[in-house]
N, C-alpha and C positions, 0 to 999 in steps of 0.2 A: 397468512400471510407467503409471500412468494420469497423467494430468495434474495432478489434484489433490495426487498424492504427489510431484510436483517437488521436492525440497527438496535440501540437501545441497550433495556435489560435483556432483549430475547439475545443478541449478539455476545453478551458478555456470559451465555451458558456455552459458548462455542470456542472449546478449550485450543492452544495452540497444539497441532499434533507434534508428538513427542518425535527426536530424531531420529530417524531410523537409519542404521550402515547403507542399506540398500538403497538410500534417498540423497539426493545431495542439499547440503545445508550450508549457508552463508550466513555471517554474522560482521557486521561493521559498525562502528562508530564513526560518524562525520560531523562538522562543523555545524551549528545552527545559523547557517549565512544561505544566502542565495547560490552561492558557489557550490557549498556542501551538498543542496539540496540537485544542483545541477549535476555533479558528481556521483549522486545518488542514481540517477536516472541512467546515466552511460553505464555504470558497474553493472548495474540491475541487467541491461539488456546485453551486455556484454558476457556475464556468467551465464544467463539463459540460453543465449546462442553458444556456446559452449558447452551446456549439460545436455541441449537437446539437438544439437546439430541443425536446427532450424536458422534459415538466413534472415541478416539484420532487417528485413524489408516485407518478412513474414506477417500477417495480419498478430498473429500472438505475440511478437515480437514488438510489433506498433503499441500493442495493449499493456504489454508489459511496462513500456517507456511511457506511456500516458496516466497508467495509475502510479507508477512509482513516482513520476514527477510532480501528481496531483498531491501524494500522502506525504512528500518530503516537503513540499512548498507549504502544505498547511503546518506540519511541524515547526517550520521555521517561521511562519508568519504568525500562528496562532497558538503555538505549543513552546516556544522558546523561552528560554530564560538566560539572561547574560552570562556567558560563560559555560553554558550546558548544552551538550551536544545532543545528537538525537542518535539512535541506533535503527540500522536496516536489518532486516533478516530476511533471507531468502529462502524458502523450503520448497524444493521441486518435489511434489507428490506423483502418484502414478497419471493422474490426468490433469491436474493443475500445478501452477507456479503460487503459492502464497508469498504474498510480499507484507512485511510486517516493518511499520515503523513506530518507533516510541518514541514520545515527547515528555517533558517534564513538565506538562499542566494537567495533570487530570481532572481537575476544576473546570475544564474549556471542554466541553464533549463536541463532537460534531453535529451539526443542525441537521436534521432530516431535509435532504434536497428536494426542493419544488421550482415549478418553473418560473423563470425569471424575465422579468421586461425584458422587451428587446433590445434597449438602449443601457440597459445594466451593463455595466464595466467588468464585473468581478461577482463571483458567487456562485459560479456553475461546474468548478471543481468536482464537489461529489457526486453532481448528476453524470460527468465524465465518466466517474469511478464507476458510479452504478450500471452506467450503459457498457462497459467493457468488463467488469468482472462477471464474475459468475455470482459471487456473493460477497457482501463485504461488511464490516462492522467495527466494533472497537471493545477492549477489554481493559479493567483497571486491576491490577494485580497489587497495588500498594499506595501508599498516600502520595508517591512522589511523581509516577509516573501512569502516561495510560499509551497504550498501543491499539492504533487504528490500521486495519489488515483488510486485505481483498485478495480474494482470488481468481486468478485467470486462466480460464483454459485453455490448454494445449489441444491443436490440432493440428496433426501432424502435415496434413494435406495444406496447410496456410500457404 
């Protein structure tokens, strides 16, 4: 199994790394709205560039923007319940940024991405995550939430 195929039960065995005082960690709750998803993307890129010193137009920052946007949009569209927020967690690890988005629909698991017909107007989000992330998957920790996560490689020369 390649790292990009890490989904389902295999993904559940990859725990969230414990916060380390030498690494950066940010947790935010955002409204399960399109505005909340857009804000998640903007905040993730802002925090990433502050932590790493990489420019906004670096390949790594673009990957962080795209992955965060897709995970947050999916949380709003497929994982939201009225009145319930989603959670964004960013963990800066030695060579990756781990992006976690937790929503309130653990019964709605991500579907393994497959090639879409050219005229299809939706359903490509996880293909983009798969292409931009070093690895990704999901974890169900309780009966009320699921966390979809992705790790974006940090390339200082981006």
